[in-house]
N, C-alpha and C positions, 0 to 999 in steps of 0.2 A: 477855566480857573485863571484868575488874574495873577500878575507877578506878586502882588501883596499877599495873596492867599497861598501861593507857592512858597513864598519866603516864610510865612507863618507856619505852614505845615512842616517844612524842613527844620525850622527852629524848634518846633515841638518835638520832632523825631531826633534832633541832634544829640541829646544825652544818651539815648539808647544806642544810637549809631556809633558814637564815640566809645562807649563802654564796651560794646561788642568787638569793635576794632581793637581796643587795648587788650581785652581778654585773649582774643585770637593771636595778637602779636606776642603776648607773654608766652602763650602755649607754643607757638612756633619757634621763638627764639630760645625758650628755656625748657623745652619738652623733656630733655634728658634728665634735668634735675627734678622736674615735676613728676616723673615717673620712676624715680630712683627707689630701689627696694631696700638697699642697705646703706648705712651711714656710720661714720665713726663718731663716737661720743666725744664731744669737746672736753669733757672732764677727765675720763679714764682711758680714752682712745680704744675702747672695746668696740667691735663691729656690732651694730644694732640693727635688727630687722624693723622695717616700717611698722608702726603700730596702727596707723590709720591714715586715710586721706582726709585732711582737715580743711574745710573751706574757711576762708578769711575774707571779710568784706573790708575794703579799703576805699578811701575817698581821695580823689586827685582832682586837678584842674579839669580833667576830662570827664569827671563824674564818678559814680560809685561803680566798683567792679568787685567781683568775687574771684579770688584766686584760690584754687583747690590745690593744696600742696601736701607732700608727704610729711607726716609727723612721727617722731621717734621718741621713745621713752626708755631710758636706761634705768633698769630696776636697781642694780647695785648703787648707782649714784643718785637715784631718785631725781633725775633731770630730764625734762622734756625739751625738745628742740626741733626746729625745722631748718635745715641748711638753706632751703629756698628763700627764706626770709633775708638771709645775709646776701645771697647772690643777687636778689632783686633790690637790696637796699631798703627794705621796708622798715618804716618807723614802728615803734611799739604801739603807737597811737593809731586810731582809725584814720585820721587825717594825716596824709603823707607829707613828705618834706616839701613838695612844690606848693602845697596850700599853706603850710607853716611859714615858708619863705614870703609868700604874698602877704600873709597876716602880719608878719614882722615889718614889712614895708609900710603897711597902713599904721601899725603901732608906732613907727619912728616919729610921726608927727601928730597923732591923734589919741584922744582918750579911748579907753577900751570899748565903751559903748558905741561911740561914733565910728570907730575903726570897724566894729562888727557890722554896723548898718551899711557902711560904704563897701565893705567886703562882699556882703550879699548883693548889693546893687551891682557891683562890677562883675561878679562871678556867677551869681545865681545860686551859690552854695551857702548854706547857713553855717556860720561860725559864731556861736554865741559869745557875749562879752565874757562869760566865764572861761570859754575855750581860748578866747583872745588873751585873757589874763594868764592862763596856764602856758600859752606859747610865749608870752612876754616874760614869764617868770622862769623860763628856761626848762620846762618840763618836756623833755623829749624832742629830739630832732632826728636826723637820719640814723638808722640802725639802732633804734632803741633809746630809752630814756637815759640821761646821764645821771650818774650817782655822785660824782665828785663835784664839789662846788666850783672848781676852776673850770669845769667843762660846761657849767650852766650859762645861761644868757646873762650878759652883763650890759648895763646901760650906764653910760658916762656923759656927763655934761662938761664941755671944755670950750671955753671962749665962744659961746653961742652956737655950738654944734653938738648935736646929740648923736652919739655912736652907739649902736646896738650891735652886740656880737653874740653869735651862737656858735655851736660846735661845727666841725667840719669846715672851718674857714668862712662861714656865713658872716658877712659884716655889712651893716647898712649905716650910711652916714647921711645925716640930713642937716641943713642949715636951719637955725632958729631965727 
């Protein structure tokens, strides 16, 4: 096997290797929260027994991964929740904050369609121009989608500079 063939074989296996490593790292680091039987309802503070182990597929710069975490449902409040989502800092969207941040960096200087094309070329991960638009319009960043307009992404032009701001202190500045 030549070095080129070895490199190609490793490159082809890379997404699966990284996904497996990320899933194992999450289990090792957060095993306690992932196996938790009881949790406090964030609405009424009542102790709730786990309803199910709910798998959730996420996409990160390392690839797709499935996180199986405990899910709780409070009958009196009619509220479902998973504390693991907060502990892990999961976005409410499938594409997580690291992907959204890179997408915003492309959007700082490019139209949605071109940003989507270059994002795929750079990362190998599909981020449609529709998803780019959603990211640029401020739909969701870390720990869920924002509901208040002041927390949504804002784009401002000032003296030839485009500034894009998102929640959690994310800010991208690019010269025009």
